[in-house]
N, C-alpha and C positions, 0 to 999 in steps of 0.2 A: 092846437099851434103853443110848443112850451113861450111862454116868454123871457123879456130881460130888464128886469128887477133893476135903477137904479137909487143906491145907497149915497147922503152927502151931507153933512152939516149944514144948515144956510146961514149960518156965519163965519163962516168956515171957505169955500171955494163955490156958493152958487151959481157964478159963470161958468165955472168948467166942468157944473154936471148939466146945466142949464145945454151947456156947447155939445156934449160929447152926446146927450139926447137927441138934441136935433140930425144931428151927425150918423146915429145908429140908424135913427128911424125913416130917411134915406134909403137905407142898405136892408131893413127886416120888417118897414113898414111902424106905422106912429103905430098902427093895435095890439101889435108885439112888447113897447117900453112901456116899464112901469116911472113914474114918475110923480111921486105923492101930488106936487100942484098940481100939476097939467090929468091927473087921472083917475084920483078921487072924486066919485061923484057925492055931489049934496044929500046932507043929510045919515050916510054911511058913519058908521065911528069906524076912528082913525083902525081903531086893531083889528076892527072887522074887517078893513077895506086891508088892513096888511097880510093879516092872512089868504083870506081868498086870494090877494097879489100875486105872496112867494108860493102857493098852491098850485098856479100858473104859469111860473116861471122855471128855468132850467136852470137861468145860472143870475149870479147878484155881480153886479158892479160894487163897491165901497173906492166913494171919491175919496180922498186923502190928500185935506187940501194946507197948508203952513202952522192950519191954528188946532188943527184935528184931535190930535195929540193933548192938545191943551184941554181943549173943551172939553173931549172926554173923564179924564180927570180933574175938574172942577165939580168942585162939591153943588148940591143941591140945597139949599136949606127947605124946599115942602117936599118928604115923600113918595107926597104923590107920582112928583111932577118930575115921571118917566123918559130915560135917555134915553129918544124911538132906536133913534142907529144903531147903538148898542143893544137893540130888542130883536133889530132887522138881523143883525150879523150873525149870532146868537143864533137865532130860532133859524137860519138861511144854514149856519153850518150845522148843526144837530141835523135838518131835513135832511144834511148829505147833499145841499141841490151847491152844483159848482160857483165859486165863491173866488172872485179875485179882486187883490187889493187895484188899486188907479192910482200911480201918484204925481201927484200935479205940480208937477215943478219943482216935489221937496225930493233926498231924498230915502231911501225906509228906515224909518222911524226903529230906537235901540224894544227891545226888549224889554225890558230895564223901563225903561219911561213908561211906557201900555199899561192898562188897567190887567191885568192877570185872566177877567175876561174873554178879554178883545187879540190875547196874543197868539192863537191858535189861527188868527186871520191872518199876522205878518209871518205864517208854517208857509202860507202858502204861493204860490214863483208870481209876481208881481210884477207888473206894466208902466211902465215912463211916462207919463206924458205933458209934454212942453210947449209954449207959444208956435218957439222955434222951428220944432219939427212935427205942428201936429198933424196935420195927414198922415206921417210914414208913420207915426205915434201908435195911432187911429186905426192907419190899418191894420199894422200887427192885432192890434187886442179881435179889429176883426174878422182875420185868419184864427185867432184861437175859439170864439165863436161860434165861429163857421162850422166848429169840430166837434161840440159836442152836438148829441142829440137833440134835434125838438127845434134846434137852430138855422136860420141861415138854411143857401141850398133850397127845398121847395117851398119852407113854412118861413124863407124871406118872402114869396108872391102872396102871402097876405088869401090862398088862391080858394075859392070854391067851387065843387065837385059837379056839374053842372051831368053826368054821363058815363058809366063803367058798362063798358058793349064792349060781344064778340060777333067775329065775321072772321068766313072761310075765302080763299084766293091764290091765287100760284108766290111763286117769291119776293112777284114786287106788288103784291097786294099791300107793303102794310104805306107806304104814298098814296094811293087812294080816300083822292078827298071827299069822296061822297059813299064810302062801302053800303053793303045792304045785309048791318045788321041784322043777327037772329039768334034766338035760347037756343037750337038743335039743326043739331046737325047727323050727318048718316058720315058710321063709322064706314072706312074700307075709301071714301070719298073724299078725305078731308085731305088736297095738298099743302094746306099750311092752314093756318090754328092765330087768327091776333086777339088780343086785348086794345082795348083804343081808353086812354082816360082823354077827359075832352074838359076842359077849365079855366073857370072868364079869373079878371083879375084887375086891383087898379094897374092903370099901366106903370111897369119899375122904369127905374129911372139910370138902366144901369145892365147891362145882358145876365140870364140868371143860368148853372149848367147847375141841377141837383142829379143825385143817383134812385133808380126807383129798383127795385128789392120784388120780387113778384112770385109767389110761393102755388102750386097748382100740387093742388088734390084729387086725390081717383076718387069715386062712389065710394068704397067702402072707409074712407077719410084718411084712408094715408098720403104723405109727402109723396108723389113724382116726381118732382125733382124744386128744385129756384135758376132762379132768372133775374140778371142785371141787365138795363142798359141803363146808360146815358142821354137823358135830354136836357132838352134846350130850350129856352125862349130868352126874345128878342127884347132891347128895349125900348119902347114903348107900345110894346105888345099891348093888347086887352084879352088875350081869348089865346087857346092854342089845343092840340091837339097832342097826345102823346100815348106809344105805344112800342109793342112788340109781342112777334107769336112762335109759334116749336110751331114741327113737323112728329111731333110724336102722334103711334097707333093707339088712338087713345080707343080703352075701353066702353062698352056700353053702360049707361048710367050717367048721373047727376056726376059731374066733373065742378071743385068752387076755383078761382084766385080769387088769393088777398096778397093784396100791395103796397108797401108802405115805402116810406122814404128812412132814411136815417133809426128807422126799427124805429118807428109809428106806424100806426093804422093808414089808409086814403082812403081805398077804395077796399071791395068786395062784389065777384060776382058769383053766379052759376051757369050751366049752361046743358045741356044734356045730348048725348050720344048717344043716337039709336044703335040697333044692330041691321048689320047688314043683310038683307036678303035672300033670301036665298032659293035659286032658280033651278 
């Protein structure tokens, strides 16, 4: 699961950064949010922890408050005393991580006021964050984050895959609570063939909708078709099953289904189709 990195200056607006982290944790899960105070493990050097966090993140949110620019321009007496916020942002930009400036009750800084190496940050579309319209502003940010591959949808569940299985049946078989799972099917006898993804997760505080993309591959490795389905999880659930099916005339041999969401693989499984018996 890809995460969200929150970059902020401790002397700028830490309260806004903390409030934002709490709000995003409710939506995407606490394990998907990196904020140094809460996320660093004791004994891990900060540069190493920073690299590890950025490697696992799909987005960096730079919280920019009223003192952010002044602190960025502040001279450092000790040359070994790094401006870690500058390092975080530069590394995210260099790695092509989606970088979103969040303006905490301030206007967009002027390019001439910002250190040259940080100016590319403010060429990215910014999101305004105000106390007066906090919920509406955060909702705009959440909608933007949910569109980034690896964030939102399925990934906000922090789910564990408990199984990825196959079964056959009639048109209504997908609604069966206890289908008969198997890895072998007889050619010519398949009416519908279904896959089922079995998940467990912490109870979400709101309903979640996500899309699955199933790619079906034949015995020779050639892709047979792609299949997209919308899946639903309700508030308070701690587990669920999701699936879809096909009525394709499957050739004998081993077939594979690769299941993904937002371009990231969730599970894969195989089943064998036995040749029809001649009589």
